N, C-alpha and C positions, 0 to 999 in steps of 0.2 A: 463463236469459235470458227477457225478456218478449216474447213473439211477438204480432204483430198481423196480422190479415187486412185488407188496406188498400183493398179495392175490391169490397165486397158491394153487391147491389142488392135492395132490399126492395119491398114494396107501395108504389106501384102499378106500379113498373117490373118487379119480380120477383114471385114467387109466394108469398113468406112475409113475415110481419110482422117488424119489427126485433127484437122480443122472442124470437121463435122462432130467428132467426139467432144472437142473443146466447146463448141457452141451448145451442144446438148447438156454437157456438164455444167456450164454456166447457168443455163436455164433451170437446172435441177437444184442449184444452190451451192455448188462446189467452188472453192477458192482456187483449186488447182487439180491437175490430173498428171499421172505418170504413165507414159506409154512404154510398155515392156514387151516388145516383140521377141519372139523366140530366136530369131536369127542373131540378134545381138551384134550386128555389124555396123551399127551407127544409127543415125536418125532415120525415121521411117519416111516412106514416100509422102510428099506433101508437107514436109516439116516447115518449110519457109512460109507456106500459107497459114499454118497454125500460129506463127508468130504474130500475124496480123489480127488475131482474135483478141479483142480488148476485154479487160475485166476478169481474166483467168490466167493462171500460170500453167504453162505446158512444159513438163520436164521429160527427159528421155532416159530410159533405163533398158534393161534386158532381163528376160526370164530365161535362165540357163537350163538346158536339158543335157544330161549326161548319163551314160550307161554304167559308169563306175566312179568311185571317189577320185581316182587319179585324174581322169579326164575332166571332172568337175573343177578340181583345183587348178588345172591348167587353164581352163576357160576363165576362171576368176582372175588369175594372174594377168591374163591377156587383156581383160576388159575393165578391170577396176579403175584405171586412170583415164578411161575413155568415155565413161558414162557417169551420170549423176546417181544412179540407183541400180543395185543388183539384187534380183530375186532368183530363187532356185525353184524349179519345177519338182516338187516332192512327190512322195508316194512310196517308193522303195525304201525299206528300212535303212539300207546302207547309204542311200542318198540323203535321207532325212538327217541321219547322224553326221555325215560328212559336212553337210551344209551348216549344221549347228556348231560344228567344231571349227569353222572358219570365220574369224572376226571381220574379214573383208566383205562378208555377205550381209546385206541389209535385211532380207526377208526370205523365209521359207514359206512358200505358198502351197496350199492344199496338201499338207502331209497325210491327209486321210485317204487319199486315193489308194485303192486296193484293200481298204478296211483295216489297215494296221494302226494308223494314227501315229502320234508323236512318240510316246514311250518315255520312260524315266531317264534313260541314258541321254537321249537327244535333248530332253527338256533341261537337264542339268548343264549340258554343253551350251545350249542356247542362252541360259542365264549367264554362264561364265564368259561367253564371247559376245554378249549383247546382240544376238540375232533375234529379230522380231518374228513372230509366228503369224501367218496369214489366216484370217477367218474368211474364207471364200464362201459367200452366201449364194453363189450361183446355183449350186446343186439344190439348195432349199427352194429356190424359185422354179427350177426346171424338173426336178425329180418328183415322182408320184409313188404312192403306195409303200410297199415293203422296202424298196430301194431308199426312199427318203427316210424312213424310220431307222434303217441301219446306219445311214449317214449321220443322222442326228445323234444317235447313241455314241458313235465314234467321236464326233465333235465335242459332245458334252464331257467325254472322258478326257479329251485334250484340254478342255477349259479347266478341269480340275488340276491338271499339271501346271497350266499357265498361272493359276492362282497360287498353287503351292510353292512354285519357284519364282514367283513375281516376274513373269515374262511379259515383254511388250507385245501387244497385239496390233494388227492392222486389218481393218475390214475392207473387203473388196467384193466385186461380182465376177472378176476375171472376164469382163465383157469382150466379146468378139464383134459386137455391133452396138450401135447406139440404142437398139431396141432391148438389149440386155441390161442397160443401165437403170439404176434406181436412185431416187433422191436420198440424201443423208437421213432424212426423217424416216423413210421407209426402211432403210438398212438398220437403223437403230431399233426400230420396232421388231424386225426379224431377229436381231441379235438378242433382244430382251426375251424373245420366245425360247432362245437357247440357254438362257440363264444369266446373261450379262446384265449388270446394273446400268442405268442410263449414263452415269458418269464414266463407266468403263467403256461403253460404246462410243461416247463422244471423244474420249482420248484416243481410241483405236482409229477413229476417222481423221483425227487431226495430227496424229503422230508422224505420218509420212512427211509433213511439212518440216517438222523438226529434223528428221533425218536428212532431207535435202539440204537444209541450211548447214548442218554439220559437214556433210560430204563436200560442199563447195568451199569450205575453208581449207587452207594449206597447212598441213601438219608436218612439222619437222620430226617429231617423235610422238608417241602416244601421250596425249595431254598437253603437248607443246605446240602452240599455233604460231605460224609465221604471219606477222602483221604487215 
C-alpha cells in the first residue's frame, strides 16, 4: 500500500525544509507527504527543492486556525481552490463542529486538544460531509504520565464515534521536525495500542493519497467530473 504522512510542518512553521522532510519520509517508507503549514499562504519555503526529491510525492496543503466558525469558513473559501489539501486545527468544540459541517474541508486534526474530543454532533456532521478525522499520534510519543493517559482516554472515545458513524481516519504525527517523524510500521503499532485493527490503520495511512487524487480532479458539480 502507498502510505502518506498527511500533516507535516516545514519552514517557517517547522524547523526543516520540505526537501529534508521528503528525504526522511522516503527513507521511512512513505509514498508521499502533505505539508500543511499554518500560514496557508501557498507553498512553503524550499518548495522547488522538494520537487527534485525522487521517489516520493510532495503535496501542499494548509492547516487552518480560526477563533470562530465564521472566520474558519472564510479561510476555507479563500484557500480551497489554491491548495491540494485543507486541514483544520481542532480542539475547541465550536471549531470541531464547524469543520465537520463544511464539505470543503478534508481533515479535522487533533480534535482532542483541550480534552473535549469529537462528540456526537460533530461525528454525525463529519459522516454527512465526508470530513476525515485526524488521529494525531504525536502526543502519544511526546506525552508522559497522567497527561498521556487522559489523552488516550479521549482518543479511544473518539474512535468509538469513528466506528459508530463509519468515519474516515488519517494517521499523522503532526511533525514540526524530521525528528518527530515515525515510520508507517511504527505508527500502525501505536494505533493498534489505541484499539485500531491493522487493516484500519493501513487504510488511515493510505487514505490521504485518495483524497489528493480526488481534489486534483475538476468537478463541475458534486459527482460530475470534467474530463
